[in-house]
C-alpha positions, 0 to 999 in steps of 0.5 A: 084390721085395727087392734081390737080395743077393750075399755074398762068403765065403772063408778070410782073406787071399784078397782078399774085401775088395779084391774088394768094393772092386773090384766097387764101384769105391770103397775101402769095406772096409779091405785089409790083409795082416794076417788078421781085418781084416774082422769086421762085414758091410759092404754096398754097392749095385752097379748093372748100368748096361747091364741097369738091375739093382741088387744088394747086395754083402756083404763078410764076415770070414774063415771059420775065423779066430780073432779076436785080441780074442775076437770069433770067435763074433761074426765067425762070426755075421756070416758066417752072416747074410750066407750066410743072406740071399744070393741068390748067393754068391761063394766067393773062393780064392787061385790063387797059394797053391793049395788050402788046408785052409781052402778046403775047410772053407768049401767043405764049409760051403756044401755044402747051400746050395740057391743059386748059388755062384760060385768065384772064383779071385782074384790071377790077375794074369797070363793064364798063371795061369789055368792054375793053377786046375785043383786048384780043381776038386776043391772041387766047384764047377764052372767057376772065374772067374779074376780079379785086383783088382789088375790089373783082370782080368775084372771084367765077366765076373765081373758077367755070371755074377752077373747070370745067377745073380740071381733073375729080376724078377717082372713080375706081382709083384702078380697074387695077394696073398701070405700075409703072415707075422707073426713074433712075437718077444720075450724069455721069457714075454711071452705070445707063444704065448698071442697065437698061440693067440688068433690061431688060436682054438685051443690050437696052442702050449703055454702055461706060466708056466715060461720056454722052454716054446717051443723051436722056431719054429712056423708057424701058419696062421690066417684073418681077414676071410676072408683066410689068414696065417701067425703064426710063434711063436718061442722066447723069447730069453735074454742070450747069456751065459745060453744053456747048452744046445744047445736054447737055442743052436738056438732062438736061431738059429731065432728069428733065422731067422724074423725073416729070414723075416718080412714083419712082426715083432710085438716083444713087451713085457710090460707090467709089466716094463722093457725089457731088453738082450735086447729091445735085442738083438732089436730091433737084429736086426730093424732089421739085416734092415730088417723092418717092426716093430710094438711090442706091449706085452702083458698091458696088463689087469694094469696096470688103468689104473695107467699111461697109454699115452703114459707107455709110448709115451715110454719105448720111444721113448727106448729105441729112438730109431732105430725112432721110426717103428715103431707101438706097440700095446697088447693083452691076448693072453689075451682077445684084446683090440685083437688084430685091430686089431694084425693090420689095422696090420700088414696096412698095414705089409705094403702099405707095404714093397711100395709104390713111388713114382714118380721124379718124385715122389721127385725133387720131394720131395728137390728141395724138401728140398735147396732148404730145407735144403742139404747142408753144404759138403764140402771147400769145395764143395756136394755135388750130388743129380742125381736119386733113383729107387726101386729096390726094395721090402721094404724100399723102396730109394731110390738118390740119384745124386750128385756125391760120396757121402762128402760127405753126413753121417749127420745129413743123410741122417737129414734126408732120410730123415724128409722121405721118410717125411713125405711118402711112403706108407711112413712106418712101415717101414724104408727103405734109402737109397744114395748112388751117385756119378754115373757117367761116362754121366751127366756131362752131367746137371744137378743137380736143379732148384730148385722153381718159385715 
C-alpha cells in the first residue's frame, strides 16, 4: 500500500507554506508575504509517532494567482496533480481576512472531490479569534479547524483529524492478487493501439496511420496464462505549444490520469525515430509519480537487423539517465513478437513494487554501505544514520533516521539508492527515500554499528 498523501491547497497568502513547515517541524518551503512564491509542489514525509503511521504532505501554489513570470498554467497544473493524488485535502483559509472571493473559488473547485477535505482556519493566534470562523461555514465544509502556525496552536489536534481521515491500512493486502493495470503511453503513431489490439486478440482500438486517432484513455481487459489484466490505451501526446483544441487538451489530461492509475507504465518509442521532447515530458511525468516503467521499442521489425539492440539501449540510457534502472524491451506490436515476454516482465515489476524487506536486512545493507563509503563531513562533523526502515510499498518507501537530514548530499543519497537497488528485490522500480531527523524519543539510540569481521 502506498504512503497516503495529504495536499495543502488554498488561495495565495493564507499561510499554506507556513502550515507545511509547521507540520513538518522543519523550514522546507519558502515563506514570504509576496504572493505566488510557491510554484512547484513540495513533498515531505510526516511521521505520527504514537500511531506508527506515515503520510506525505504536499505544499502547493496559491490557486487563482497570476504568476509574474507567465507560469500560471504550470502552477495550476502542479496544484491539479496534487489534488488528483491526495487522500486527504487541507483547505486553508485566513481567519484574519475572512472569506474572500478566491476562497469561494477554491471551494467550488473541490466541490466534486470524493475524498476528505479538512477546512483549516490559519492565523487564529489567540483563542478569542476562534469565534471569527463562523462565516467560513458558508463554504460548506463543516467543522473548521482553527490553528496558528506562529503561535503553535492546535498542531496535535489537526494531526488527529488528518489521522482519522487517512485510508485504513489493509492488513490482508496480499490475500487476493490484484489485477495489474498496464498503461501504454507515447507520442503519436508509435503503435500503442496496435499493441493493445494484439493483447486483446481483437480489434478493440481503431488503428490508423493518421496521428491522433485515439482521443481518450480506454481500458481493455485481456487474459494471459489464465490471469486477467487491464491495458489502458492513451492518446498520443504532442508538444504543449502544439495542443490547439479542447480534445487534445483533455486527451493530455486523461493520459496523465492514466499514468497515475497505472501499476506499470509501458513507455513506447518508434524504432525508426529518435526520442523527442514529448517523450522526455512523458518520462518526467512517470518519474514524478514513481511508477514502474519499461521502455518499449516498437516496430523493431522495420529495421530488419540494421541496428543492434545495444545501440538503442545505449541511446536511451543517455537520453534518460535518471531511469537507468528501467528495463528495455524490443517488440513488434503488429505481429505480437516478444509481447508475452514484455508482459511477463511487467508482472515482475508489479511484484517488485509491492515487495517488502525487513528492517534487519535494510540496516545491514546501509551499515555496510556507510562503512565502505562514509558520508562527507558537514560543518566539520560526520552525519550519522541511526537506522533504516521500509514504511510502505508501491513504490517501496525507505526512511533513514539520521542526525541531520540536510547534511547528506544528493550524490551520497544516489549512492545509497544504488546500493539498495543492487542488494534488494526491487531493483528495477522507483524507490522513495526520506531522511528524517532522529526524534527526541530516540535520543538514546546509537548510530548503526560497524559491520563485524
